[in-house]
Every structure is written in structure tokens, then in C-alpha cells.
N, C-alpha and C positions, 0 to 999 in steps of 0.2 A: 390964474396959473402962478403969477408972481406971489400972490398972497399965500397959496398952498406951499410954495417953495420956502417963503420966509417963515411960515409956521413950522415947517419941517426942520429948518436950520435952527430956529429958536429951541425947538424941542431937543435937538441934538446937543446944543450948547448947554441947556439945562441938565441934560444927562451927564455931560462931561463935568460940569461944575459940581453936581452931586457926587460924582465919582472922586473928584479932587478933594472935596470936603471929607468924604469918608476916608480917603487915604491919609489926609492930615490928622484926622481924629485917631485913626488907627496908629499912626506913628507916635502921636503924643501919648496915647495909652500904652504903647509899647515901651516908650522911654520911662514913663512913670512906673510901669510894672517891673521894668528892669531894675530901677532904683530901689523899689520896695523889695525886690527879690535879693538884691545885693545886701540891703540892710538886714533882712531876715537871716541871710547866710552868716553875716558877721556876728549878729546877736547869738545865733545858734552855736557858732564856733566858740564864742566867749563863754556861753553857758557850759559847754562841754569842758572848756579849760578850767572853769571854776570847780566843776565836779571832780576833775582829775586832780586838781590841787588839793581839795579837801581830802581826797583819798590818800594822797601822799602825806598830808599832815597827820591823819589818823594813824597811818603806818609808822610815822616817826615817833609819835607819842606812845604807841603800843610797844615799839622796840625799846624806848628808854625805860618804860615801866618794867619790862622783862630784865633789862640790865640792872636796875635798882634792886630787884629781887635777888639778883645773883651776887650782890655784895655780901661779905661775911656778916653773920648776925648772931654768932655765939661768942662766949667769953674767951674761948681758946684762940680765936682768930681776930680778936678785937684790935690787936696791934696793927694788923695789915689793912684794916678798913680804910684808914685815911689815905694810904698809898693807892689803893684801888679806886677810891673815890676821886683822887686827883687825876689819875689816868683817864677816868671817864670824863671829867670836866675838860681835859685837854682835847679829847676826841669830839666832844659835842659842845659847840660854842653856844647853843641855845640855853644850856643849863648854866645858871650863875651861882648856885649854892646848893650843897647837899648836906643835910643834917641827919644825925642819928639820935633818936630820943627813946626814953624808956616808956613804960606803960602809963606813967603819970605825966608824960609830955615834958620831962626834964631833959634838958639838952646834955647829951653825953659827948658828942663830938661833932665837928662841922668842918667843911672845906669850901673855900670860895674859888671862883674861876680865876685863872691867872691872866685873863685877857682884859680885866677892868678892875676898878676899885670895888671893894666890898659894897654890896648893895644895901645891907641892913645895918651899917654903922651909923646911919643917920636916924631921923625921927620915924622912919617907916618900919622899925623893927617890931613895935608893939602891934601894929596892924597885921603884920605877917604872922605874929604869934597867935593872935585871935583867929585869923582865917585858917591857919594850919590846925589849931585845936578843933575847930568845928569840922574841918575836912577829915581829920583822923578819927573823930568820934563816928562820923558817918562811914568811914572806911572799915572800922572795926565791926560795925553792925552788918555791913554788906560783904565783909571778907574779900574786899577787892580795892584796887586803887581808886581814889577820889580826888578830883581837882577842885581848887578853890576858885572863887570869882576873881577876876583880875582887879588889881589895885595899883595905884601909883606909888612908887617908892622914890622919894626925893633923895638927892645926893648932896654932898657938902659943897660942890661947885655951883649950886643953884639949879642944876638940871635934874633929871630923874629918868626913871625907866618904868614902863608898865610891866608888872610882874604877875605871874600866875603860879601857884604852888600845887604840888602833887604830893599826896600822902599815901604811902604804901605800907599796910600793916605787915608785921613780921611775926613768925611763929617758930618755936623751937620745941621739938618733942610733942607737938600737938597743943602747945600752950602759947598764949600771946607773949612775945618777947620784946615788943617795942615797935617803933615806926621809923621809916626812912622818909624824910621830907625833902623834896627837890623843888627848886624854884626856877621857873622859866622866864626868860626875857622875851616878850612877844615880838619885839623888834628883831631880835636875833633869830627867832623862829622863822620869820618871813625871809630874812636874809639867808638863812640856811637852806632854803628850798633849792633844789637843783635847777640849773638854768635850762629847763627843757622847753619844748615847743609851747606848752600850755602857760608858761610864765614869761616868755620872752616878749618884750614890748608892752607889758601890762603894768599898771600900778596896782599893788596888792596892799590891802589894809584889813586890820581887825577892827570891827566896829561893834557898838552896842545896838540894841534893838531900835533906838531912836536915830541911828545914823552917826552918833558921836564916834570919831576915830580914836582908837586906843593905841594902835601902832600901824606903821605903814612902810612900804618899800617903794621908793620913788624911781620912776624910769623916765627917760627923755620923752617929752611930748612932741609928736610929729603931726599934729593936725589941730583943727579947731572944733572938731565934733567928737564928743565922748560917748562911748557905749559902755554900759554898766551891767554887771552881773553879780548877784549876791547868792551865797550858799551858806547854810547853817553848818557849823562845825560842832557836832553834838558830842560832848565829853561827859564822863560820869561826874556829876556834881555841878557842872556849869555848861553854858552854851555860848559860843562865839559866832559872830557873823563875819564870813570872809567876803570881801568885796574886791572885785576886779574891775578896773577902769581901763579902757582901751581908747586911745585918742587917734582919730582918723581925720585926714584932711580932705577937703573937696578937691577933686582932681581938676587941674587946669585944662585938661584936654576934653572936658565934658562938652563944651560948645562945639569943638571940632568933631568930636565923635557924633554929636547930634546931626551936624551938617553932613558929615560923611554918611550917616545912616539914612538921612532924608534923600541925599543924592543917590545912594545905592538903591533905596527903595524906588525912587523915581525911574532910574535906569532899568531896574527890574520890572517895574510896571510897564514901561515902554517895550521892553523885550518880550514880556508876556503878551502884550497886545499884538506885537509883530508876529509872535509865534501863533497866536490865535488866528490872525489873518491868514498866515501860511497854512495852518491846520484847516481852516475853512476852505481854502483852495484845494488842499489835498482831499478833504472830505467830498467836495463836489466832484473832483476827478474820480475818486473811489466810487461814488454813487453812479457816475456814468459808466465806469468799467464794470460795476456790478450789474447794471442794466444790460450792457453788452454781453456779459457772461451768462446772465439769465436767458437772454434771447438765444445765445449760442447753445446753451444746454437744452432749451426747449426744442430747438431745431434738431439737435442730436437725438433727443429722446423720441421725437416724432419719427425719426428715420430708423430707429432701432426695430429689429424683428424680435428682440428679447423683451418679454413682458416684465414690467417693473411694478412693484406694489409696496407701499409703506403702511405700517400699522403702529398704533400706539401701544402702550403697555397693557391696556385693557382689551386689545385685540380688535379695535375699531380701525377700519380702513381710512387712511388719511391722504393717500395719493395713489393714482394709477396712471400709467402712460397709455397712449393710443394702441400700442402693440398688445398690451394685456386686454384692453377692451375688445379689440378685434379677435383675440384668441378665445375669450369666453362668450362673446356675443352680447355683453351688457354695456350700457353707456356709463360714463363716469358718474352721472347723477344717481344712477341706480346702485353704484358700488360705494361711493364716498359716504363715510359715517356708518356703514353697515358693520355689524358686529358678528359674533359667532352664533349659529353656523352661517357660513358664507353661502350666497345663492348659487355659486358654481360648484358646490360640493354635491356629489351623488348621494341620494338619500340612504343608500345601503352602506355608505362609508362614514356617515355623520358621527356615530359613536367613536369609531377609531380615530377620526381626525380631531375630534374634541379632546380625546385623551392625549393625542400628540401635541396639540396646542397648549394644553395645561402643563405638560412637561416643559414646553418651550418657554411659557410665561414664568415658570419657576426659576428660570435662569440657566437651564442646561443648554449649552451651545450645540447646534446641529453640526454634522460632519462638514468639513470644508469642501469635500468633493461633491456635496449635494446628495439628495435622495429623490427617488422616483415616487410619483403619486398619480392619481387619476382624477381629472376634473370633468365637469359636465358643462356643455355649452347651453345657451339659453333655449335651443331647440331640443334639448334632452340627449344629444349624442355625447358619448364618452370619448376622451382622448387622453393618452399618457403625457405627463409633463415631468421635466427634471427641475427640481426646486433647489436653489442655493440661497441660504439665508445668512444674514450677518446682523449684529447689533447696530442700531441707529444711534450714533453719539452726537450730541450737540456741541456747540462751541465751548461750553464750560466743562466738557469731558464727562457729562452724565448721559446715561442711556435713556432715551425717550421712546424707544420702540424697536421695531425690527424692519429691515429692508430685505425684500425678497426679489430674486430674479427667476423667471420662468422660461423654459425652453419647450416648445412643442416637439416631442420626439416621435410623433406618429410616423413621419416619413423615415426616420432613422430605424424604427422598429420594422417597417416594411422591408427596408434594405437589409437589415440583419436577418430577417426571415429568409429572404432570397439567398443571402450569403450562406446561411445555415443549410439550406437545401442543396446549394452547390457544393458545400463542404461534405455533406453526406454522400453526394454522388462521387466526389473525389475519393472519399474514404472507401466507398464500395469498390471503386476501380483499383485503389491501392490494395485492398484485401484480395481482389482477384489476381493482382500481380504477384501476390505472395503465395499463391497456391503452390507454385513450384518449390518455393522455400519450405512451405509446410510439408510437402511430400518428402523432401529431404529430411526435415525434422522428424517426421513419423518414422522413416526408416532408421534414423539415428536413435530415437528413443525406444523403438520396439526391439532393438537388437538384444537387449538384456532379457526381457521376459520371454522372447522367442527362444533365446539360447537356453534359458532355464527350462522351458518346456521340452526342448529337444533333449537336454541332459536327463531330465526325469523320465522321459519316454524311453530313452536308450537304457537307462538303469532298470526300468520295469521289464523290458524285453530280456535283458540279461538275467533277471531273476526268474522269468518264466522259462528260459532255456536251461536253467540249472537242473541237473538230474542227480545231484549228490543226495544220498540217503540221509545225510545229517540234517538236511533242510527239511524240517517237518511241516512247518506252517509259514507260508509266505503272505498270508492274508494281511497281516499288520503292515508289513513293508509295502505291499502293493497299495493298500489303502492310503498310507502316507504319501507314496509317490503320486497316486491319482489326485490326492488333495492338493499337493504342491502344483501339479499341472493345472488344476482348476483355478488355484489362486493366481498363477502367473497369467493364465488366459484372461481371467477377470481383470488383472492389472493391465494387460495389453489393451483391453477394451476401455478401461478408464483413461489410459494415455491417449487413445484415439479420441475419446469424448472431450478430454481437456484441451487437446490441440484443436479440435473442431470448435469448441467454445471460444478458444483464443482467436481463431480466424474470424469468427462471426462477432467478436467483441461482446460476448454475453457476460453477465456478472457471474463470476465463479462462485460455486457453492462452498462457502466457508463455514467452518464449525469448530467448536472447541475440541482440540485433540491433545492428548498427553504427549510430551516430547519422547517419552520412552516408547510409546506405540509407534511413532514415526520410525524410530530406529529398528524396532522389532520387525516391521514390514519389509525393510530392505536388507536386514541382516542376512537372510539366506543367500541372496544374490551376491552380497559383499563377500561372504565366507566362501562361496563357490569360486569366485575369481581369485580370492586370496590364496586358496589352496593351489590353484594353478601357478600363481606367481610366487609362492613360498613367502607370503606376507603374513606377519602376525597382526591380528586385529585386537585393539584394546578399546573398550567402550566405558566411558566415565560419565555418569549422569548424577548431578547433584540431587540430593534427597528433597522431597516435598516441593517439587517444582509445580507451579500452576500450569494448566493447559494453555496452549497457544491457539490463537484465532487464525486459521489458515485453510487453504485448499490442500487437503492431505496428499492427493495424488501429485500435484505440482511440486510441493515441498519434498516429497519422497524422491522425485526425479532430480531435484537439486542436490539432495544428499547423495544419491546414487552416482550422479555425474562427478561430484567432487571426490567421492571415495574412489571411483574408478580412475580418475585422472591422477590421484595421489598414488595409487598402486602402480599405475603405468609409469609414473615418474621414478619409481624405485626399481624398475625392471632393467637393471644394468648389472653386469658382472662385478663391477668395482664396489657395489654397495652390499655389505654383508648384513648389516642390521636393518632389516626391512620391517618397520613397525608403522602401522596405520593406527592413528589415535583419533577417535571421535569423542569429543567432550561437549557436554551440555550443562550450562549453569546460568545463573542470573547475571545481568549486566551490572557491573560495579560502578559506583559513582552516582551522579544525578540521574533521576528517572529509573533507578534500579528496579522499582516495583512494577514497571510497565513493560519490560522487555526481557526476552530469553535469548541467550547467545549460543550459537552452534559453532564449534571449532573443529576443522578437519586438518590434521597435522600429518606430514610425511617426513621421511628421512632421505629424500632424494637430493639431486644436485642443485635444486633451486631454480629460479627463473632469471634468465639473463636480463641485464638492463635494457637491451634493445627490444626484447620481447615484451617487457612490462608495459610499454606504452601502447601496444596493440593487443594486449591480452584479451580484452573483452570486445574487440572488433569482430562483427559477424564475418564468417567465412575466412577468418585468419586462423591458421593452425600450424603447428610444428610437427605434426604426425603425418606419416605417409598415407595412412588410411583414414585420417580425420577429415571432417567437413567444416570445422570451425564454428559450429553453432552451439556447442554445449555450454561454455561459460557465458556466452551472450544471452542464451535462454535463461540460465541460472540467475544472472543479474536482473533480467526483466521480471522474472517471477518474484524475486525477493523485493524489488522496488515496488511492485504492484501490491505487496502486502505491507508497505510502509517501512520496510527495513532497508538495510544496506549491505552489500557484499564487497568485502575488501580482502586484501592479502598482505602478508608481511613475511620477512625471512624468519626461519626457525633455526635458532642457534643451537649447536654449531653448524648444522646443515639441514636443508629441507625448506619447506614452505608451509605456512599456516593460512588457510582460507577461513574467514570468519563472516557469518551473516547473522542478522537479528530478526526476530519475529515478535509481534506484540502478544501480550498475554490476553486471555479471553475477556477479562473484565475491563480492559482498556481498549476494546475494539472500536467504540464510538469515536474516541479521539483520533485513533489511527486512520479510520475511514475518512474522517473529515480532513486530516492532513494529506492523505493520498488524493482526495478530490481536489484540494487546493493546488 
């Protein structure tokens, strides 16, 4: 036992020792990489500074060449050449001498810089002449400025300066007119560079290809380590090497930084280990909680009466709960892994269900309220189910399948059937209770056709009793009267049949009818009452109206009731302009192609605000002889056709009743809306 414990302790110590060595190696590598990275950053920055400095030098040389071309080069302005050249030398300290020479390189004029002794008064003048002659010959051939190689020009005080000349060919009227030779001091070129970020803290020098310094600008050294960057300054005729040296010191804080870094890494390592131990405890607790949650979920799923089923994206069953197995009569082993078609699908519905599942697998979401279907138990019995499906999303937010919940609604269907039977019985009782109301309705609706029959019969008797010799032939009038009596009798029969169908809740016989035909059928009755009440009748029908889909008899009763109410509303002595206007046109605005609007307008006193709230209430009336069923029946008929009956004031006086009916070609949509 002690041997096993010692071996375990040794193994643990070895693991910790390996961990410490790895950490130390990692820290050493980190310090080395940080140093290398810092060196590479310094070198890269120095290379960029060298490139920027060369760009500035090239810009300076190009600007000076343009300025030299701007000096006077004709004989008329030769007197001003020296003044402009002196001004140029005062502005640009890097130029030490400017000469004007003819085509044969004879010196015509020259100007020296005011900031130092003349450079070529010593022994270096012949070298300058030779270098300038070669550069000017090259410049004439290339038709552009050319620089000479740098050379040392000694002075009388024993010192000297490194000089480089520039020859610019001149032309006048398209012909060579001489040269302008300008001499640069390389030392002053370096000193004249702007003190920008790319030159601050650096030593700058012009060198030859072998590293020999030609000129340099010294800066204070602030370290014991030098970083060097070189860049070629390519000029026409010559090439210089610009060298930048940057001195950096080794920081004194480097050991402290290393110690702090190691301490920080050690603290970080201990913190990570503590966090790992804490995370291990949390993970263990989470695993225990997860096991408890799984046990709780399993107990809850086992107690559910709702069937649960999970499927993957290929339609294979991956999970079923006991309630689902009990519902279909199959065991979990028989269902898990089973694909399409499922064993609980009725054979007669397999094609339909496969098509539905294909739509589902394509990503179309089912309705949230679910849908009904029929399943088959293992013994072959069918039963209805309500299915509610939702996407199955994993922890990464990706859909891995579908989760379905099933409710056996067999008992619900049985209860609904019982409720439907009870409702039918209640409706039958209610229809029997409305027999008295329908009797009143029949007497109310048959008044008009019976009154018309009576009027036509009385007129016929009066015609038969006439003995005037001027009346030669009464057959035409009698035939018309008999025809009217037959039409009104037929109308009374239709009213009785319509009310009978209304009581028995049968589907009304609807057919396409022209709006004008509806008005023509009721116009004789309207005109008959209009003559009694001294009312003018005006009919306005829009041309080319499509037929409406309606029960003609019931709609005629609506028009007749509204027209009769309108004429009775104008039966007052104070109303002189008694005009009944019936207008039929299309509905304006959205849906205009599907509806026809009927408007019945009177010039009466209008409807009082207290009466408007109860206008369509059954058995409410403001007439002494009325029963209060006319407007209620009219609204019921219009709403059964899918329309609406409304009223509004007619300015300056009167009321407008408006109702709508669907056109014949829109009957399917209207029937569906009425059913809803």
C-alpha cells in the first residue's frame, strides 16, 4: 500500500517538475521572441525612415533642378542672372556655386554661396571642370539634368568639402544656348533635411559602395547598440548610398521586467490551476444536477398523457415517450430508427402523409396551432390525433430534426358529436319558438303583394262595370291587370317560400341577377304607393353593371322595405319636395370590382339620435301600425349575402340607406367569408 502511494506521489512530482520546466522554457522563449520582435520592429522602422529620407532628398534635388531651369538664359536678361542666382543661393544652403557656361563650356558668369568661402578657389577647380564637362556632355545627349560623381574639394584652410555638381542644359528658340552648372555640398544636403520623425535621433551619411563615408550628419549617441539601414539614392549620372545609424541602449529594467514577467506568469499559472480546480468542482456539480434533471425529465415524460416523438432530418425516429407507445400500441424498440413510412400510418393515407413529410423536410414550418391527422394502432384500429410540430434545435443553434407532440382526440370528437346533436336540438327548439315571429313576418311581408292584388282586382271590376260607348276594347287592359294579379300572387308565394326556407335554415337559391331586373320587379309596387303619397321616384342605374349573386326574392323585399320606409318618412305636411331616389352603382375604392352598391335616399326629417341606436333591433318601431321587423330582416338578408346595411344623413335633410351585394363572378370568395 505504501509502495503504491510512494509511486503515485513520485509520478505526481514528476508531472509537476515537467510542468515547471515547460513553463520556464516557455518564459525563456517568450523573452527571446519579445527581444527579436523588438529588434525587428526597430529595424523595420529604420528602413522606413531611410526610404522616406531618400524620397525627401529626391524631391529636393528635383525642385532645385526646376529652379535652375527658371533662371534667365537669353542675352536680353543676362544682367539679371547673377541677382537671381544669388537669391537662389541664399534660400538653398546646400548649393555652394552656380555657373553659367556657353555651348563650348566657357565660363560666362558664376555666383558663390554667401555662407562660406568659395569652394573652387583652391586646387579642386580643375577636377570640378572635368567632372562638369563630362556631365554636360551627357546632359546634352539626354536633354535633361545630369549629376557628376562626388569629389573632394580642398580649401585653403586645410579642410575641404565633398562636392557633387549638377549640369542642366539650356535651350533658346529650340537651339542649345549653354549650360547651368550648380555644385552641391553633400554635408549641407544632409544638414538641410527637415528635422522630421524619420531623421530625429539618427546619424545620416552619404557613403560609397564600399562603405566609405563621403559626408555625414552626427547626432548624439544614446546607447551602445547600433541599428543600420542603407538605401540607394539614384540620380541621373550618379548613385549615392544613404546610411542611417540609430544607437539604442540596453534597458536597465530588463532583468526586473523578466523577474516581473516570471512572477506574473507564476501567479497566472497558480490562478489558472485554482480556476481549473474550481471548474472541476463546478463541472462535477453540473453533472450531478444534469443527472437529476434527466431523472426529473424522465419521470415527467413517463407521467405525460401527450405523446412525444423526435425525428432527425432524414425522417428517422430518434425518441418516443411511453405515452406515444401506448397510443399507437408499438414498443420503443419497434419505433426507434424507423423511417418513412411509419408503421402507425394507415395504408390508405401513406401517399398523402409522405407528401406532407416531404414538404416538412424541405423546411416549411407547420402551423403553430397544429393540424389533425389519423393514425393506426398496432391492432389496425384508426383514431384521430392532433399533431403539433416544432424544429429541434441543438446547443449550437442548428436544427437537427423535428419534435412532435400528439394528442388523442377520439374522446374530444365523441364529445363534440354529442354537443353538435344537442346544438341541433336547441336550434330546432329555437326555430319552433320563432314560428310566431315568422307568422308576424309573413303578415308584414305579404301586405304589399296582397294590396297590389286587391288594387288590380278592383281596377278590373271597375273596367268591367264601365258602360261608356267610347270604351271599345277592354281586353288589353284586362289582360294587363290579370297579368299583374298573377305576378303579385306568384310574388306572395315566393315570399312564403323564402320565409319558410329561412325558418328551416335551408340554403337559399341564389343566382346571378341583373341589378336593373331587381328594380323592375318592385317598381310597380313602389310606383303604386308613391302615387298615393305624392312621391316622385327617381331610378339611377350605372351602365354596364355586372349581375349580382343573390336570392332575388329576399333582395327585392329589402329594396321594397327600404323604399316603403323612405316614402313613409316623407309623409308629412311640412315636406314639400318628396323625392325617392334609388341609385345602383359600383363600390368605389378597394375591392370595387367585386361589389355593387344600392342606395335608397329620401328627403324626410331624418333619424333622431335616440332612435339610431335601436334602429335595427327586432320589434322596435316608431310607427303606430309597425311591428319592428322590417329593418331587422333587411339587415339579416344583406349580411347573409356577405354585404352590409348602413345608413347616414342626407344633406340638407333626409336619410340614405346603403347596402352592398357581391357580383356573380366573386360569389366563391363571398360564400367563404359568410361561412367564416
